[in-house]
Backbone as a printed PyTorch tensor [residue, N CA C, xyz], in Angstrom:
tensor([[[ -7.4900,   4.0300,   3.3210],
         [ -7.0870,   4.4670,   4.5920],
         [ -5.5650,   4.8120,   4.6980]],

        [[ -4.6980,   3.8660,   4.1360],
         [ -3.3260,   4.1130,   4.1980],
         [ -2.9710,   5.2870,   3.2200]],

        [[ -3.6230,   5.1650,   2.0150],
         [ -3.3490,   6.2000,   1.0190],
         [ -3.5570,   7.5720,   1.5330]],

        [[ -4.7240,   7.7570,   2.1700],
         [ -5.0840,   9.1510,   2.7480],
         [ -4.0220,   9.5990,   3.7340]],

        [[ -3.6300,   8.7300,   4.5350],
         [ -2.6670,   9.0960,   5.6030],
         [ -1.2990,   9.3660,   4.9370]],

        [[ -0.9780,   8.6050,   3.8900],
         [  0.2890,   8.8080,   3.2300],
         [  0.3490,  10.1610,   2.5630]],

        [[ -0.7550,  10.4940,   1.8180],
         [ -0.8050,  11.7630,   1.2000],
         [ -0.7090,  12.9160,   2.1320]],

        [[ -1.4200,  12.7800,   3.2780],
         [ -1.3380,  13.8160,   4.2820],
         [ -0.0100,  14.0640,   4.8740]],

        [[  0.7250,  12.9200,   5.1470],
         [  2.0470,  13.0080,   5.7220],
         [  2.9820,  13.6100,   4.6950]],

        [[  2.8650,  13.2810,   3.4720],
         [  3.8290,  13.8030,   2.4210],
         [  3.6670,  15.3240,   2.3610]],

        [[  2.4460,  15.8150,   2.1960],
         [  2.2500,  17.1550,   1.9370],
         [  2.5990,  18.0200,   3.2350]],

        [[  2.2980,  17.3660,   4.4230],
         [  2.7010,  18.0590,   5.5720],
         [  4.2020,  18.2370,   5.7600]],

        [[  4.9650,  17.3650,   5.0910],
         [  6.3950,  17.4850,   4.9810],
         [  6.8650,  18.3830,   3.7960]],

        [[  5.9220,  18.8890,   3.1260],
         [  6.3440,  19.7910,   2.0690],
         [  6.6780,  19.0040,   0.7530]],

        [[  6.2850,  17.7970,   0.5780],
         [  6.5240,  17.0340,  -0.5920],
         [  5.3540,  17.1250,  -1.5850]],

        [[  5.6050,  17.5880,  -2.8380],
         [  4.5200,  17.6240,  -3.8290],
         [  4.0050,  16.2850,  -4.1620]],

        [[  2.7210,  16.1510,  -4.2890],
         [  2.0280,  14.8160,  -4.4260],
         [  1.0950,  14.8270,  -5.5450]],

        [[  1.0790,  13.8940,  -6.4050],
         [  0.0510,  13.6130,  -7.4410],
         [ -0.6530,  12.3650,  -6.9870]],

        [[ -1.9420,  12.5170,  -6.7530],
         [ -2.7200,  11.3000,  -6.1550],
         [ -3.7190,  10.7540,  -7.1890]],

        [[ -3.6180,   9.5940,  -7.6420],
         [ -4.5330,   9.0310,  -8.5810],
         [ -5.7820,   8.6110,  -7.7990]],

        [[ -6.9190,   8.8850,  -8.3610],
         [ -8.2220,   8.7120,  -7.6160],
         [ -9.2510,   8.1960,  -8.5610]],

        [[-10.1450,   7.3110,  -8.0140],
         [-11.1920,   6.8610,  -8.8510],
         [-12.3960,   7.8330,  -9.0320]],

        [[-12.4920,   8.8690,  -8.1600],
         [-13.5450,   9.8290,  -8.1650],
         [-13.0540,  11.2110,  -8.2720]],

        [[-13.9530,  12.2060,  -8.3980],
         [-13.5070,  13.5830,  -8.4990],
         [-13.1930,  14.1330,  -7.1230]],

        [[-12.1100,  14.6360,  -6.9430],
         [-11.6420,  15.1660,  -5.6910],
         [-10.9340,  16.5490,  -5.9510]],

        [[-11.2450,  17.4890,  -5.0710],
         [-10.6730,  18.8560,  -5.2200],
         [ -9.7560,  19.1260,  -4.1060]],

        [[ -8.7350,  19.9730,  -4.1900],
         [ -7.8820,  20.3780,  -3.2050],
         [ -7.4900,  21.7970,  -3.3140]],

        [[ -7.2820,  22.5400,  -2.1680],
         [ -6.8560,  23.9100,  -2.2940],
         [ -5.3930,  23.9730,  -1.9660]],

        [[ -4.7170,  22.7550,  -1.7640],
         [ -3.2960,  22.7650,  -1.4890],
         [ -2.4790,  22.8260,  -2.6810]],

        [[ -1.5890,  23.7200,  -2.7860],
         [ -0.8980,  23.9470,  -4.0690],
         [  0.0990,  22.8850,  -4.4380]],

        [[  0.4630,  22.0140,  -3.3930],
         [  1.3800,  20.9410,  -3.7130],
         [  0.7110,  19.5720,  -3.8480]],

        [[ -0.6210,  19.5370,  -3.8600],
         [ -1.3740,  18.3130,  -4.0400],
         [ -2.2670,  18.4880,  -5.1880]],

        [[ -2.0630,  17.4130,  -6.1480],
         [ -2.8670,  17.3590,  -7.3230],
         [ -3.5420,  16.0900,  -7.3940]],

        [[ -4.8970,  16.0380,  -7.6150],
         [ -5.6040,  14.8040,  -7.7480],
         [ -5.8090,  14.5780,  -9.2950]],

        [[ -5.5250,  13.3370,  -9.6780],
         [ -5.7410,  12.9470, -11.0680],
         [ -6.7630,  11.7960, -11.1600]],

        [[ -7.8830,  12.0750, -11.7560],
         [ -8.9750,  11.1010, -11.8700],
         [ -8.5980,  10.0630, -12.8680]],

        [[ -8.6220,   8.8040, -12.5360],
         [ -8.2640,   7.7220, -13.4370],
         [ -9.3250,   6.6380, -13.5380]],

        [[ -9.5160,   6.1920, -14.7710],
         [-10.3700,   5.0600, -15.0320],
         [ -9.4290,   3.8370, -15.0650]],

        [[ -9.4880,   3.0860, -13.9720],
         [ -8.5380,   1.9920, -13.8130],
         [ -8.7560,   0.7660, -14.7960]],

        [[-10.0540,   0.8200, -15.4260],
         [-10.3690,  -0.2280, -16.3700],
         [ -9.8380,   0.1220, -17.7840]],

        [[ -9.3880,   1.3420, -17.9340],
         [ -8.8960,   1.7620, -19.2380],
         [ -7.5990,   2.6500, -18.9100]],

        [[ -6.6010,   2.0630, -18.4110],
         [ -5.4270,   2.7580, -17.8010],
         [ -4.7540,   3.5530, -18.9440]],

        [[ -4.9060,   4.8620, -18.9510],
         [ -4.2880,   5.7100, -19.8900],
         [ -3.7360,   6.9300, -19.1230]],

        [[ -2.4820,   6.8650, -18.7820],
         [ -1.8510,   7.9880, -18.1180],
         [ -0.7690,   8.5280, -19.0100]],

        [[ -0.8010,   9.8800, -19.2600],
         [  0.2390,  10.4760, -20.0680],
         [  1.5210,  10.6740, -19.2930]],

        [[  2.5900,  10.9230, -19.9960],
         [  3.8580,  11.0100, -19.3040],
         [  3.9340,  12.2280, -18.2650]],

        [[  3.0700,  13.2010, -18.5740],
         [  2.9660,  14.3870, -17.5990],
         [  2.5100,  14.0160, -16.2420]],

        [[  1.6850,  12.9430, -16.1070],
         [  1.2250,  12.4590, -14.8580],
         [  2.4000,  12.0080, -14.0090]],

        [[  3.4990,  11.6230, -14.6550],
         [  4.6450,  11.0600, -13.8910],
         [  5.8530,  11.9340, -13.9050]],

        [[  5.6630,  13.2170, -14.4430],
         [  6.8360,  14.0940, -14.6060],
         [  7.2850,  14.5120, -13.2150]],

        [[  8.7020,  14.3630, -13.0250],
         [  9.3030,  14.6820, -11.7730],
         [  8.9840,  13.7410, -10.6210]],

        [[  8.4030,  12.5920, -10.9520],
         [  8.0320,  11.6720,  -9.8970],
         [  9.1010,  10.6010,  -9.6930]],

        [[  9.6650,  10.5110,  -8.4610],
         [ 10.6640,   9.5710,  -8.0830],
         [ 10.1700,   8.4010,  -7.3300]],

        [[  9.0940,   8.5440,  -6.6070],
         [  8.6010,   7.5330,  -5.7510],
         [  7.0380,   7.3350,  -5.9710]],

        [[  6.6840,   6.0170,  -6.1700],
         [  5.2630,   5.8170,  -6.3260],
         [  4.8170,   4.8720,  -5.1290]],

        [[  3.6730,   5.0970,  -4.6410],
         [  3.0900,   4.3420,  -3.5510],
         [  1.8110,   3.7440,  -4.0240]],

        [[  1.6330,   2.3670,  -3.9850],
         [  0.3560,   1.7940,  -4.3730],
         [ -0.3480,   1.2540,  -3.1330]],

        [[ -1.5490,   1.9130,  -2.7820],
         [ -2.2960,   1.6360,  -1.6650],
         [ -3.6780,   0.9340,  -2.0390]],

        [[ -3.8740,   0.5920,  -3.2620],
         [ -5.2060,   0.0840,  -3.6770],
         [ -5.5160,  -1.2330,  -2.9990]],

        [[ -6.8040,  -1.3530,  -2.6840],
         [ -7.3030,  -2.6230,  -2.1070],
         [ -8.7880,  -2.5710,  -1.9100]],

        [[ -9.3510,  -3.6700,  -1.7590],
         [-10.7900,  -3.7990,  -1.6370],
         [-11.2380,  -5.0250,  -0.7480]],

        [[-12.4870,  -5.3390,  -0.7830],
         [-12.9060,  -6.6490,  -0.0750],
         [-13.7280,  -7.3630,  -1.1920]],

        [[-13.8710,  -8.6890,  -0.9420],
         [-14.7880,  -9.4690,  -1.8250],
         [-16.1780,  -8.9240,  -1.8000]],

        [[-16.6200,  -8.5110,  -0.5950],
         [-18.0260,  -8.0390,  -0.3650],
         [-18.2820,  -6.8210,  -1.2390]],

        [[-17.2700,  -5.8790,  -1.0850],
         [-17.3860,  -4.5660,  -1.8640],
         [-17.2230,  -4.8290,  -3.4140]],

        [[-16.2520,  -5.6250,  -3.7460],
         [-16.0210,  -5.8970,  -5.2130],
         [-17.1070,  -6.6680,  -5.8170]],

        [[-17.7860,  -7.5800,  -5.0510],
         [-18.8840,  -8.3360,  -5.6240],
         [-18.5430,  -9.7910,  -5.9460]],

        [[-17.3670, -10.1280,  -6.1530],
         [-16.8920, -11.4540,  -6.5790],
         [-15.3450, -11.5810,  -6.4540]],

        [[-14.9250, -12.8340,  -6.3770],
         [-13.5270, -13.0330,  -6.3100],
         [-12.6990, -12.4590,  -7.5630]],

        [[-13.3880, -12.5700,  -8.7480],
         [-12.7570, -12.0830,  -9.8790],
         [-12.6000, -10.5550,  -9.8320]],

        [[-13.6820,  -9.8490,  -9.4240],
         [-13.6970,  -8.4290,  -9.2690],
         [-12.5730,  -7.9920,  -8.1660]],

        [[-12.4830,  -8.7890,  -7.0940],
         [-11.5430,  -8.4900,  -6.0760],
         [-10.1380,  -8.5820,  -6.6400]],

        [[ -9.8000,  -9.5660,  -7.4220],
         [ -8.5150,  -9.6660,  -8.0660],
         [ -8.2550,  -8.5960,  -9.1520]],

        [[ -9.2890,  -8.1170,  -9.6510],
         [ -9.1140,  -7.0660, -10.6450],
         [ -8.5290,  -5.8480, -10.0550]],

        [[ -9.1330,  -5.5400,  -8.8010],
         [ -8.5280,  -4.3400,  -8.0590],
         [ -7.1750,  -4.6810,  -7.4260]],

        [[ -7.0350,  -5.7450,  -6.7910],
         [ -5.8430,  -6.0220,  -5.9880],
         [ -4.6670,  -6.5780,  -6.8420]],

        [[ -4.9650,  -7.0050,  -8.0740],
         [ -3.8800,  -7.4020,  -8.9080],
         [ -3.7470,  -6.5040, -10.1740]],

        [[ -4.7920,  -6.6530, -10.9740],
         [ -4.7540,  -5.9230, -12.3650],
         [ -4.5170,  -4.3300, -12.2430]],

        [[ -5.4160,  -3.7530, -11.3340],
         [ -5.2220,  -2.2820, -11.1780],
         [ -3.7870,  -1.9050, -10.6700]],

        [[ -3.3740,  -2.7070,  -9.7790],
         [ -1.9950,  -2.3450,  -9.0860],
         [ -0.9900,  -2.5560, -10.1540]],

        [[ -0.9060,  -3.6680, -10.8330],
         [  0.1960,  -3.9300, -11.8330],
         [  0.0600,  -2.9830, -13.0250]],

        [[ -1.1580,  -2.5660, -13.3860],
         [ -1.2780,  -1.5450, -14.4480],
         [ -0.6300,  -0.2330, -14.1020]],

        [[ -0.9110,   0.2150, -12.8550],
         [ -0.3270,   1.5130, -12.4410],
         [  1.2390,   1.2830, -12.3210]],

        [[  1.6670,   0.1970, -11.7450],
         [  3.0520,  -0.0020, -11.6640],
         [  3.7480,   0.0830, -13.0070]],

        [[  3.2540,  -0.6210, -13.9400],
         [  3.8630,  -0.6560, -15.3850],
         [  3.8740,   0.7630, -15.9420]],

        [[  2.8700,   1.5180, -15.7470],
         [  2.8210,   2.8990, -16.2640],
         [  3.9340,   3.7270, -15.6340]],

        [[  4.0580,   3.5070, -14.3040],
         [  5.2050,   4.2240, -13.5520],
         [  6.5290,   3.7560, -14.0240]],

        [[  6.7050,   2.5170, -14.3280],
         [  7.9900,   1.9300, -14.7840],
         [  8.3090,   2.5410, -16.1960]],

        [[  7.2830,   2.5490, -17.0130],
         [  7.4240,   3.0490, -18.3960],
         [  7.8700,   4.5210, -18.3960]],

        [[  7.4230,   5.2650, -17.4010],
         [  7.6890,   6.7000, -17.4160],
         [  8.8610,   7.1140, -16.5110]],

        [[  9.6140,   6.0560, -16.1620],
         [ 10.8950,   6.4070, -15.4600],
         [ 10.9110,   6.6240, -13.9110]],

        [[  9.7600,   6.2170, -13.2830],
         [  9.7550,   6.2850, -11.8410],
         [ 10.7780,   5.1540, -11.2520]],

        [[ 11.5770,   5.5390, -10.2830],
         [ 12.6460,   4.6430,  -9.7750],
         [ 12.3320,   3.7650,  -8.6120]],

        [[ 11.4350,   4.3240,  -7.7550],
         [ 11.1610,   3.6330,  -6.4860],
         [  9.6390,   3.3150,  -6.4150]],

        [[  9.3510,   2.0350,  -6.0740],
         [  7.8730,   1.6750,  -5.8470],
         [  7.7230,   1.0350,  -4.5170]],

        [[  6.6150,   1.4270,  -3.8820],
         [  6.2090,   0.8330,  -2.6510],
         [  4.8120,   0.3160,  -2.7750]],

        [[  4.4600,  -0.8410,  -2.1740],
         [  3.0540,  -1.3620,  -2.2390],
         [  2.7430,  -2.0620,  -0.8840]],

        [[  1.5100,  -2.1350,  -0.5490],
         [  1.0690,  -2.7910,   0.5830],
         [  0.3920,  -4.1140,   0.2410]],

        [[  0.8580,  -5.2190,   0.8480],
         [  0.2430,  -6.5050,   0.6410],
         [ -0.3640,  -7.0490,   1.9560]],

        [[  0.2600,  -8.1130,   2.5140],
         [ -0.2650,  -8.6220,   3.7840],
         [  0.8220,  -9.6100,   4.3570]],

        [[  0.8800,  -9.6990,   5.6750],
         [  1.6700, -10.7270,   6.2490],
         [  1.0770, -12.1230,   5.9030]],

        [[  1.9480, -13.0190,   5.4570],
         [  1.4180, -14.3550,   5.0990],
         [  1.0790, -14.4240,   3.5780]],

        [[  1.4400, -13.3520,   2.8120],
         [  1.1530, -13.4230,   1.3670],
         [  1.9360, -14.5900,   0.7660]],

        [[  1.2560, -15.3190,  -0.1000],
         [  1.8530, -16.4900,  -0.7110],
         [  1.0400, -16.8500,  -1.9440]],

        [[  1.7010, -16.8360,  -3.1080],
         [  0.9200, -17.1490,  -4.2920],
         [  0.4700, -18.6500,  -4.3970]],

        [[  1.1420, -19.4690,  -3.5510],
         [  0.7190, -20.8670,  -3.5190],
         [ -0.2390, -21.2060,  -2.3770]],

        [[ -0.7110, -20.2210,  -1.6170],
         [ -1.6010, -20.4330,  -0.4860],
         [ -2.9550, -20.9150,  -0.9500]],

        [[ -3.5790, -21.7320,  -0.0990],
         [ -4.9450, -22.1180,  -0.3700],
         [ -5.9120, -21.1290,   0.1680]],

        [[ -5.4160, -20.1170,   0.8930],
         [ -6.3450, -18.9370,   1.2960],
         [ -6.3350, -17.9200,   0.0450]],

        [[ -7.5710, -17.6860,  -0.3770],
         [ -7.7060, -16.8240,  -1.5170],
         [ -7.1160, -15.4720,  -1.3860]],

        [[ -7.2900, -14.8110,  -0.2140],
         [ -6.8070, -13.4000,   0.0290],
         [ -5.2830, -13.4630,  -0.0530]],

        [[ -4.6450, -14.3530,   0.7420],
         [ -3.2090, -14.4430,   0.8180],
         [ -2.6160, -14.8360,  -0.5700]],

        [[ -3.3660, -15.6890,  -1.2210],
         [ -2.8300, -16.1040,  -2.6050],
         [ -2.8540, -14.8140,  -3.4910]],

        [[ -3.9240, -14.0120,  -3.4640],
         [ -4.0440, -12.8130,  -4.2830],
         [ -2.8590, -11.8660,  -4.0180]],

        [[ -2.5930, -11.6550,  -2.7750],
         [ -1.5830, -10.8000,  -2.3860],
         [ -0.1680, -11.2890,  -2.8210]],

        [[ -0.0120, -12.5780,  -2.7220],
         [  1.1910, -13.2130,  -3.1860],
         [  1.3580, -13.0130,  -4.6800]],

        [[  0.3430, -13.1130,  -5.4180],
         [  0.4030, -12.9970,  -6.8070],
         [  0.8140, -11.6140,  -7.3250]],

        [[  0.1900, -10.5660,  -6.6950],
         [  0.7060,  -9.2180,  -7.0600],
         [  2.0760,  -8.9160,  -6.6490]],

        [[  2.5800,  -9.5390,  -5.5480],
         [  3.9400,  -9.4660,  -5.0860],
         [  4.8070,  -9.9450,  -6.2670]],

        [[  4.5060, -11.1110,  -6.7840],
         [  5.3710, -11.7220,  -7.8240],
         [  5.3860, -10.8140,  -9.0800]],

        [[  4.1900, -10.3090,  -9.4750],
         [  4.2010,  -9.5000, -10.6520],
         [  5.0190,  -8.2300, -10.4550]],

        [[  4.8640,  -7.5120,  -9.2860],
         [  5.5040,  -6.3260,  -9.0000],
         [  7.0690,  -6.6450,  -8.8850]],

        [[  7.4750,  -7.6780,  -8.3020],
         [  8.8610,  -8.0630,  -8.1460],
         [  9.5160,  -8.1720,  -9.4670]],

        [[  8.8480,  -8.4800, -10.5740],
         [  9.4990,  -8.6240, -11.8630],
         [  9.6550,  -7.3760, -12.6470]],

        [[  9.2500,  -6.1700, -12.1120],
         [  9.3670,  -4.9480, -12.8160],
         [ 10.7230,  -4.3350, -12.6370]],

        [[ 11.1460,  -3.4300, -13.4450],
         [ 12.4180,  -2.8120, -13.5080],
         [ 12.4530,  -1.4700, -12.7090]],

        [[ 12.4190,  -1.5170, -11.3910],
         [ 12.5750,  -0.2870, -10.5510],
         [ 13.9290,  -0.4840,  -9.8710]],

        [[ 14.5770,   0.6140,  -9.5060],
         [ 15.7450,   0.6280,  -8.6760],
         [ 15.5090,  -0.0020,  -7.3490]],

        [[ 14.3620,   0.3310,  -6.7380],
         [ 13.9680,  -0.2000,  -5.3700],
         [ 12.4970,  -0.4960,  -5.3380]],

        [[ 12.1700,  -1.7110,  -4.8920],
         [ 10.7660,  -2.1020,  -4.7100],
         [ 10.6670,  -2.4630,  -3.2260]],

        [[  9.6740,  -1.8010,  -2.5710],
         [  9.3640,  -2.0240,  -1.1520],
         [  8.0500,  -2.6400,  -1.0480]],

        [[  7.9870,  -3.8850,  -0.4880],
         [  6.7350,  -4.6120,  -0.3130],
         [  6.4800,  -4.6620,   1.1500]],

        [[  5.4270,  -4.0060,   1.5330],
         [  5.0920,  -3.8740,   3.0350],
         [  4.0470,  -4.9870,   3.3970]],

        [[  4.3170,  -5.8470,   4.3180],
         [  3.4620,  -6.9470,   4.7180],
         [  2.9890,  -6.6630,   6.2080]],

        [[  1.9130,  -5.8540,   6.3260],
         [  1.4080,  -5.6050,   7.7070],
         [  0.3880,  -6.6690,   8.1010]],

        [[  0.1490,  -6.6710,   9.4140],
         [ -0.9550,  -7.4650,   9.9210],
         [ -2.2170,  -6.6400,   9.8100]],

        [[ -3.0620,  -6.7510,  10.7810],
         [ -4.3630,  -6.0220,  10.7830],
         [ -4.0600,  -4.4670,  10.8590]],

        [[ -4.6840,  -3.7480,   9.9210],
         [ -4.4320,  -2.2940,   9.8980],
         [ -5.4010,  -1.6250,  10.8610]],

        [[ -4.9000,  -0.7820,  11.7090],
         [ -5.7000,  -0.0220,  12.7340],
         [ -5.8430,   1.3710,  12.1650]],

        [[ -7.1810,   1.8920,  12.0880],
         [ -7.3930,   3.2820,  11.5950],
         [ -8.8400,   3.4270,  11.1730]],

        [[ -9.2890,   4.5900,  10.8340],
         [-10.6340,   4.8550,  10.4370],
         [-10.7400,   4.7820,   9.0210]],

        [[-11.6920,   3.9160,   8.6130],
         [-11.9740,   3.7770,   7.1160],
         [-13.1700,   4.4790,   6.7210]],

        [[-13.3330,   4.7530,   5.4010],
         [-14.4680,   5.3990,   4.9240],
         [-15.7030,   4.4840,   4.8910]],

        [[-15.3590,   3.1660,   4.6020],
         [-16.4810,   2.1420,   4.7660],
         [-16.1640,   1.2340,   5.9360]],

        [[-17.2120,   0.7540,   6.5750],
         [-17.0630,  -0.1030,   7.7040],
         [-16.8720,  -1.5210,   7.3000]],

        [[-15.9920,  -2.2240,   7.9950],
         [-15.7830,  -3.6800,   7.8680],
         [-15.9300,  -4.2850,   9.2170]],

        [[-17.0520,  -4.9480,   9.3390],
         [-17.4430,  -5.3940,  10.7420],
         [-16.3550,  -6.2460,  11.3670]],

        [[-15.9120,  -7.2750,  10.7450],
         [-14.8010,  -8.1150,  11.3440],
         [-13.6640,  -7.1820,  11.7620]],

        [[-13.1460,  -6.4550,  10.8380],
         [-11.9510,  -5.5650,  11.1040],
         [-12.2730,  -4.6040,  12.2610]],

        [[-13.4920,  -4.1090,  12.2910],
         [-13.8030,  -3.0910,  13.3510],
         [-13.7070,  -3.8500,  14.7170]],

        [[-14.1380,  -4.9830,  14.8620],
         [-13.9470,  -5.7780,  16.1400],
         [-12.5190,  -5.9810,  16.4420]],

        [[-11.8130,  -6.4660,  15.2780],
         [-10.3970,  -6.7940,  15.5390],
         [ -9.5440,  -5.5280,  15.9340]],

        [[ -9.9370,  -4.3790,  15.4620],
         [ -9.2560,  -3.0800,  15.7230],
         [ -9.2930,  -2.7970,  17.2200]],

        [[-10.4420,  -3.2390,  17.8310],
         [-10.6980,  -2.9830,  19.2050],
         [ -9.8720,  -3.9510,  20.0920]],

        [[-10.0120,  -5.2530,  19.6700],
         [ -9.3640,  -6.2360,  20.5860],
         [ -7.8640,  -6.6340,  20.3440]],

        [[ -7.4260,  -6.5300,  19.0940],
         [ -6.0210,  -7.0660,  18.8320],
         [ -4.9380,  -6.1930,  19.5270]],

        [[ -4.9830,  -4.9460,  19.4580],
         [ -3.8380,  -4.1830,  19.9860],
         [ -3.6710,  -4.4330,  21.4960]],

        [[ -4.7620,  -4.7600,  22.1880],
         [ -4.6770,  -4.8230,  23.6830],
         [ -4.6550,  -6.3720,  24.1130]],

        [[ -5.3890,  -7.1370,  23.4370],
         [ -5.5820,  -8.6420,  23.8720],
         [ -4.6870,  -9.5690,  23.1450]],

        [[ -4.2250,  -9.2180,  21.8680],
         [ -3.5170, -10.1540,  21.0560],
         [ -2.0860,  -9.7660,  20.9530]],

        [[ -1.8270,  -8.4910,  20.5100],
         [ -0.4390,  -8.0170,  20.2500],
         [  0.5590,  -8.4190,  21.3310]],

        [[  0.2510,  -8.2510,  22.6020],
         [  1.3270,  -8.5210,  23.6920],
         [  1.7830, -10.0270,  23.6700]],

        [[  0.8980, -10.8850,  23.1070],
         [  1.2970, -12.2630,  23.0240],
         [  2.0180, -12.7520,  21.7360]],

        [[  2.0840, -11.7740,  20.7750],
         [  2.7800, -12.1100,  19.5510],
         [  4.2050, -11.5490,  19.6730]],

        [[  5.1180, -12.4640,  20.0620],
         [  6.4760, -12.1000,  20.2990],
         [  7.3790, -13.0100,  19.3980]],

        [[  8.6660, -12.6670,  19.3810],
         [  9.6200, -13.5450,  18.6080],
         [  9.2220, -13.5640,  17.1730]],

        [[  9.1730, -14.6420,  16.5170],
         [  8.8440, -14.8420,  15.1280],
         [  7.4160, -14.4870,  14.8230]],

        [[  6.5270, -14.3600,  15.8550],
         [  5.0940, -14.0200,  15.6960],
         [  4.8630, -12.5140,  15.6890]],

        [[  5.9400, -11.6460,  15.9480],
         [  5.7600, -10.2440,  16.0130],
         [  5.1690,  -9.6390,  14.7250]],

        [[  5.5470, -10.2110,  13.6180],
         [  5.2530,  -9.6970,  12.3310],
         [  3.6800,  -9.8010,  12.1540]],

        [[  2.8860, -10.5010,  12.8510],
         [  1.4870, -10.6260,  12.8920],
         [  0.7220,  -9.6230,  13.6290]],

        [[  1.4970,  -8.7640,  14.3570],
         [  0.8730,  -7.6840,  15.2520],
         [  0.0920,  -6.6360,  14.2680]],

        [[ -0.9660,  -6.1060,  14.7910],
         [ -1.6730,  -5.1060,  14.1490],
         [ -0.8360,  -3.7880,  14.1590]],

        [[ -1.0840,  -2.9520,  13.2400],
         [ -0.3040,  -1.6830,  13.1100],
         [ -1.1740,  -0.5360,  12.7180]],

        [[ -0.9420,   0.6360,  13.2630],
         [ -1.7210,   1.7780,  12.9560],
         [ -1.3760,   2.4140,  11.5720]],

        [[ -2.4670,   2.8450,  10.8950],
         [ -2.2260,   3.2890,   9.5070],
         [ -1.2930,   4.3590,   9.4490]],

        [[ -1.2270,   5.3530,  10.3610],
         [ -0.2850,   6.3890,  10.3820],
         [  1.1670,   5.8740,  10.4010]],

        [[  1.2860,   4.8120,  11.2340],
         [  2.7690,   4.2750,  11.4250],
         [  3.2170,   3.6520,  10.1250]],

        [[  2.3160,   2.9430,   9.4620],
         [  2.6930,   2.2360,   8.2020],
         [  2.9290,   3.2720,   7.1190]],

        [[  2.0910,   4.2780,   6.9950],
         [  2.2700,   5.3710,   5.9870],
         [  3.6310,   6.0080,   6.1980]],

        [[  3.9790,   6.3130,   7.3700],
         [  5.3050,   6.9130,   7.6630],
         [  6.3930,   6.0330,   7.3560]],

        [[  6.2150,   4.7420,   7.5950],
         [  7.3120,   3.8560,   7.2180],
         [  7.4000,   3.7370,   5.7670]],

        [[  6.3920,   3.7590,   4.9580],
         [  6.4840,   3.6560,   3.5600],
         [  7.3080,   4.7810,   2.9930]],

        [[  7.0040,   5.9640,   3.4670],
         [  7.7990,   7.1910,   3.0410],
         [  9.2800,   7.0660,   3.4400]],

        [[  9.5630,   6.6230,   4.6430],
         [ 10.9080,   6.5030,   5.0580],
         [ 11.7200,   5.4760,   4.3200]],

        [[ 11.0940,   4.3660,   3.9840],
         [ 11.6940,   3.2560,   3.3930],
         [ 11.8190,   3.2850,   1.8760]],

        [[ 11.0750,   4.1750,   1.2540],
         [ 11.0430,   4.1950,  -0.2250],
         [ 12.4140,   4.5130,  -0.7850]],

        [[ 12.8790,   3.6460,  -1.5340],
         [ 14.3010,   3.8220,  -2.0950],
         [ 15.4300,   3.5500,  -1.1500]],

        [[ 15.1180,   3.0550,   0.0640],
         [ 16.1010,   2.9090,   1.0830],
         [ 17.1980,   1.7840,   0.7290]],

        [[ 16.6300,   0.7590,   0.0900],
         [ 17.5070,  -0.3180,  -0.3860],
         [ 17.2340,  -0.6190,  -1.8280]],

        [[ 18.2700,  -0.9840,  -2.5880],
         [ 18.0400,  -1.4120,  -4.0050],
         [ 17.4540,  -2.8050,  -4.0780]],

        [[ 16.7700,  -3.2010,  -5.1450],
         [ 16.2280,  -4.4950,  -5.2540],
         [ 14.8010,  -4.5850,  -4.7270]],

        [[ 14.4400,  -5.7820,  -4.4160],
         [ 13.1190,  -6.1780,  -3.9600],
         [ 13.2080,  -6.3570,  -2.3780]],

        [[ 12.5710,  -5.6590,  -1.5850],
         [ 12.6750,  -5.7320,  -0.1350],
         [ 11.3320,  -5.8750,   0.4570]],

        [[ 11.2610,  -6.7320,   1.4700],
         [  9.9880,  -7.0800,   2.2390],
         [ 10.1110,  -6.4480,   3.6180]],

        [[  9.1350,  -5.7590,   4.0430],
         [  9.1420,  -5.0810,   5.3400],
         [  7.8840,  -5.5950,   6.2090]],

        [[  8.2350,  -5.8150,   7.5180],
         [  7.2190,  -6.3410,   8.4690],
         [  7.1200,  -5.4260,   9.6410]],

        [[  6.2780,  -5.8250,  10.5480],
         [  5.9610,  -4.9450,  11.7050],
         [  7.1850,  -4.2410,  12.3970]],

        [[  8.2820,  -5.0170,  12.7570],
         [  9.4940,  -4.3730,  13.3320],
         [ 10.0600,  -3.2840,  12.4870]],

        [[  9.9030,  -3.4750,  11.1430],
         [ 10.5020,  -2.4920,  10.2490],
         [  9.7690,  -1.2700,  10.1600]],

        [[  8.4720,  -1.2270,  10.5640],
         [  7.6690,  -0.0490,  10.4540],
         [  8.0440,   1.0940,  11.4980]],

        [[  8.9210,   0.7540,  12.4330],
         [  9.2640,   1.6550,  13.4460],
         [ 10.7070,   2.1150,  13.3690]],

        [[ 11.0180,   3.3450,  13.4690],
         [ 12.4340,   3.7310,  13.3020],
         [ 13.1670,   3.2250,  14.5160]],

        [[ 14.4480,   2.6410,  14.2330],
         [ 15.2600,   2.1400,  15.3360],
         [ 15.8190,   3.2910,  16.0620]],

        [[ 15.7820,   3.3100,  17.3880],
         [ 16.3720,   4.3000,  18.1520],
         [ 17.8570,   4.0080,  18.4350]],

        [[ 18.6600,   5.1300,  18.3830],
         [ 20.0540,   4.9630,  18.5300],
         [ 20.4770,   5.7750,  19.8210]],

        [[ 21.4580,   5.2960,  20.4660],
         [ 21.8810,   5.9050,  21.7270],
         [ 23.0180,   6.8450,  21.3270]]])
């Protein structure tokens, strides 16, 4: 969901995009190239990363879709770190990835622990700038339905968000288009490892 929005916004802004995909996808847009990848046998040649300055990792799944906790971590950890290492090896300087608010490698919650583990692995790589985006519930249209999230998408923006204030603001839900736009704006914005939350996803207005 975020990846599709990200690609759309980049090409709308005239930015050439190489999009890694697990299936065959075609495009008639001259600045968008789809590259089919077998994530179980990560083999990307240097041409895949030629002239690439920013890489955005939006991979993610659910335990239900993956089939097991091990398969879930394969997508959310192994696939992500493999892509990141390939980008690092080929000279990409800025990396952005989506995890989750509450990510913690020491958490007793399996989902949050998994997100924390990939954060730790990504943070150890040699990029000029690493942007780790920690959103709450993501609002937007997915290709596959997730019942719990579908209900949350309806209720949270109106019934929950208004009560999440102060230090709880970071738990607010955010629209996929807003997050994608923020990822583009913040890529390479600061050197080192940077964590971004709900308030960071919106451009600050100046008088």
